[in-house]
C-alpha positions as CSV (number, residue, x, y, z in Angstrom):
1,X,12.3,2.6,3.8
2,X,15.7,1.5,2.6
3,X,15.0,0.4,-0.9
4,X,13.0,1.4,-3.9
5,X,11.8,-1.1,-6.6
6,X,11.3,0.5,-10.0
7,X,9.5,-1.2,-12.8
8,X,9.6,0.2,-16.4
9,X,6.3,0.0,-18.3
10,X,8.3,0.2,-21.6
11,X,11.0,-2.3,-21.1
12,X,9.8,-4.6,-18.3
13,X,13.0,-3.9,-16.4
14,X,12.9,-4.0,-12.7
15,X,15.6,-2.0,-10.7
16,X,16.2,-2.2,-7.0
17,X,17.8,0.9,-5.5
18,X,19.3,0.7,-2.1
19,X,19.3,4.2,-0.4
20,X,22.0,5.7,1.8
21,X,19.4,7.7,3.7
22,X,15.7,7.3,4.4
23,X,13.3,9.5,2.5
24,X,10.4,11.0,4.4
25,X,7.8,11.8,1.7
26,X,6.5,10.6,-1.6
27,X,7.5,13.8,-3.2
28,X,11.1,13.3,-2.0
29,X,11.2,9.8,-3.6
30,X,9.7,11.2,-6.9
31,X,12.2,14.0,-7.0
32,X,15.1,11.6,-6.3
33,X,13.9,9.2,-9.1
34,X,13.6,12.0,-11.6
35,X,16.6,14.2,-10.7
36,X,19.1,11.7,-9.5
37,X,18.2,8.6,-11.4
38,X,16.8,10.1,-14.6
39,X,13.6,8.1,-14.6
40,X,10.5,9.4,-16.3
41,X,7.7,9.0,-13.8
42,X,5.1,8.6,-16.6
43,X,7.0,5.4,-17.6
44,X,7.5,3.6,-14.3
45,X,5.8,2.2,-11.3
46,X,7.8,2.4,-8.1
47,X,7.4,0.9,-4.6
48,X,9.4,1.6,-1.4
49,X,10.3,-1.2,1.0
50,X,12.7,-2.2,3.7
51,X,12.3,-5.9,3.9
52,X,11.5,-8.6,1.4
53,X,13.1,-10.6,-1.3
54,X,12.9,-11.1,-5.1
55,X,11.4,-14.4,-6.2
56,X,11.4,-15.6,-9.8
57,X,8.3,-17.8,-10.1
58,X,6.7,-20.0,-12.7
59,X,3.2,-21.3,-13.1
60,X,4.3,-24.5,-11.5
61,X,4.9,-22.6,-8.2
62,X,1.1,-22.1,-8.0
63,X,-0.1,-25.5,-9.0
64,X,-2.2,-27.4,-6.5
């Protein structure tokens, strides 16, 4: 895992965090998000990933 995507339930903001080091456990990620980034875990959804891209789509992208 090289990056963490964080989505706020309250604001709809999406943050992508690029990490300097790989985290081994879910608890390590949660601690990092709370202690280093000051996120409230009750207000966010997060996902770890190392590949991928961000795509901004519209309904037209799914039309047949």
